[in-house]
C-alpha positions in Angstrom: 0.0 0.0 0.0 2.8 2.4 1.0 4.5 1.9 -2.4 1.3 2.8 -4.2 0.9 5.9 -2.1 4.5 6.8 -2.7 3.9 6.6 -6.4 0.9 8.8 -6.1 2.9 11.3 -4.1 5.6 11.5 -6.8 3.0 11.9 -9.6 1.2 14.5 -7.5 4.5 16.5 -7.2 5.0 16.3 -10.9 1.5 17.7 -11.6 2.0 20.4 -9.0 5.2 21.6 -10.7 4.2 21.1 -14.3 0.5 21.6 -14.7 -1.2 24.9 -15.5 -4.1 23.8 -13.4 -3.1 21.1 -10.9 -6.6 21.1 -9.5 -7.8 19.0 -12.5 -5.5 16.2 -11.4 -6.4 16.6 -7.8 -10.1 16.4 -8.6 -9.5 13.1 -10.4 -7.6 11.8 -7.3 -10.4 12.9 -5.1 -12.7 10.5 -6.9 -10.7 7.6 -5.6 -12.2 6.9 -2.1 -9.4 4.5 -1.2 -6.8 7.1 -2.0 -8.5 10.0 -0.1 -9.1 7.7 2.9 -5.5 6.5 3.1 -3.2 8.3 5.5 -1.6 10.8 5.0 -3.7 11.7 1.9 -6.7 11.5 4.3 -5.5 14.8 5.7 -6.4 16.3 2.3 -9.6 14.2 2.0 -10.8 15.5 5.4 -10.9 19.0 3.9 -13.8 18.1 1.7 -16.1 18.0 4.7 -14.8 21.2 6.4 -17.1 24.2 5.8 -16.0 27.8 5.8 -17.6 31.1 6.4 -19.9 31.8 3.4 -19.1 35.5 3.8 -15.3 35.1 3.5 -15.3 31.9 1.5 -18.2 31.8 -1.0 -16.3 29.0 -2.9 -17.4 26.5 -0.3 -15.3 23.9 1.5 -11.7 24.1 2.5 -11.0 21.5 -0.3 -12.6 23.8 -2.9 -10.6 26.7 -1.6 -7.4 24.6 -1.7 -7.9 23.7 -5.3 -8.3 27.4 -6.2 -5.2 28.4 -4.3 -3.1 25.6 -6.0 -4.2 26.8 -9.4 -3.3 30.4 -8.6 0.0 29.2 -7.1 0.7 27.4 -10.4 0.3 30.7 -12.2 2.6 32.5 -9.9 5.2 29.9 -9.1 7.7 31.5 -11.5 7.9 34.4 -9.1 8.9 32.1 -6.2 12.5 31.5 -5.1 11.7 27.8 -4.6 8.7 26.6 -6.7 8.7 23.1 -5.2 8.4 24.5 -1.6 5.9 27.0 -2.8 3.6 24.6 -4.5 3.6 22.1 -1.7 2.9 25.0 0.7 -0.1 26.0 -1.4 -1.5 22.5 -1.4 -1.0 21.9 2.4 -1.5 25.4 3.7 -5.0 24.8 5.3 -4.5 21.2 6.6 -5.0 22.6 10.1 -8.6 23.7 9.4 -9.9 20.1 9.7 -8.8 20.1 13.4 -9.5 23.7 14.3 -12.8 24.7 12.6 -15.5 25.5 15.1 -18.8 27.4 15.2 -18.4 30.2 17.7 -21.3 32.6 18.3 -22.9 31.6 15.1 -19.7 32.1 13.0 -17.4 29.5 11.5 -13.8 30.0 12.7 -10.5 28.1 12.4 -8.3 29.8 15.0 -4.6 28.7 15.0 -5.1 26.5 11.9 -1.8 27.9 10.7 0.1 26.5 13.7 -1.7 23.2 13.6 -1.2 23.0 9.8 2.5 23.5 10.1 2.7 20.3 12.2 0.4 18.3 9.9 2.2 19.5 6.7 5.5 18.2 8.1 3.9 14.9 9.1 2.4 14.5 5.6 5.7 15.0 3.8 7.7 12.8 6.2 5.6 9.9 5.2 7.2 10.0 1.7 10.5 11.8 1.8 13.6 12.1 4.0 14.4 15.8 3.2 14.5 17.6 6.5 15.3 21.0 5.1 12.6 20.9 2.4 10.0 19.7 4.9 11.0 22.4 7.4 10.6 25.1 4.7 7.2 23.9 3.7 6.1 23.7 7.4 7.3 27.2 8.0 5.5 28.6 5.0 2.3 27.0 6.3 3.0 28.3 9.8 3.2 31.9 8.7 0.8 32.1 5.8 -1.8 34.2 7.8 0.7 36.9 8.8 -0.3 39.2 5.9 -3.9 39.3 7.2 -2.8 39.8 10.8 -0.4 42.7 9.8 -2.9 44.5 7.6 -5.7 44.2 10.2 -3.2 45.2 12.9 -4.1 42.1 15.0 -2.1 41.0 18.0 -1.3 37.7 16.3 1.2 39.4 14.0 4.7 38.2 14.8 7.1 39.7 12.2 10.1 39.2 14.4 9.7 35.4 14.5 8.4 35.1 11.0 11.3 36.9 9.4 13.7 34.5 11.2 12.2 31.6 9.3 10.8 32.7 5.9 11.2 35.3 3.2 8.5 38.1 3.3 8.2 37.9 -0.5 7.5 34.2 -0.4 4.9 34.5 2.3 3.3 37.5 0.5 3.1 35.5 -2.7 1.5 32.5 -1.0 -0.9 34.7 1.0 -1.9 36.6 -2.2 -2.9 33.2 -3.8 -4.7 32.3 -0.6 -6.7 35.6 -0.5 -7.6 35.4 -4.2 -8.7 31.8 -3.9 -12.1 32.7 -2.5 -14.6 32.5 -5.3 -15.4 35.2 -7.8 -13.6 38.5 -7.1 -14.0 41.7 -9.0 -11.0 43.8 -10.1 -11.4 46.2 -7.2 -11.1 43.4 -4.7 -8.1 41.9 -6.5 -6.4 45.3 -6.5 -7.1 45.6 -2.8 -5.4 42.3 -2.1 -2.4 43.5 -4.1 -2.2 46.7 -2.1 -2.3 44.6 1.1 0.5 42.5 -0.2 2.6 45.6 -0.9 1.8 47.0 2.5 2.8 43.8 4.2 6.2 43.7 2.4 6.8 47.4 3.3 6.1 46.6 7.0 8.6 43.7 6.8 11.2 45.9 5.2 10.7 48.7 7.8 11.1 46.2 10.6 14.3 44.8 9.1 15.7 48.3 8.7 14.9 49.1 12.3 16.6 45.9 13.5 19.7 46.7 11.5 20.2 49.9 13.5 19.6 48.3 16.9 
């Protein structure tokens, strides 16, 4: 069984790196119940049942959101310093939502899914490869992918100091941009707003780095 899953893993990586729309391959995989129920691919399969706020995620489940993000990441991977890390981060970025999604005061939330997701992303990859540095990089991308939102909204969860010790602000901004755009139909004004937020986030990171350089 593990050999079959390893083969699927290798094929999936090839599609992530080469396809214009990796979601097409992922949708085909999702039709295979055995595949989606087999650990660790079951971590992805679980996302099909996880609902999201219809206000912030009109596209539906976390699985549907993930497929949209992966396609957007495929479009932008040429801008990444490490497309392999970037594409796996896009696929695994919301694994934590299956364990953290709750209804609180009538609203669907997934607090700390970034932290939980970082652990799960590492566990997923360790089932197939023995590449500690690569796994660490993907895990760190998943861990910090919410920072752009926290910084823009000036939330107390923003931790630029810790984030900048682990990841490139440009890489996180690119992943977060795909994450924010992967939310159903968005008009041009909404897309431009997300682009402005990305630029603001990078400027905040650069400002922080300058300040640290003089201390």
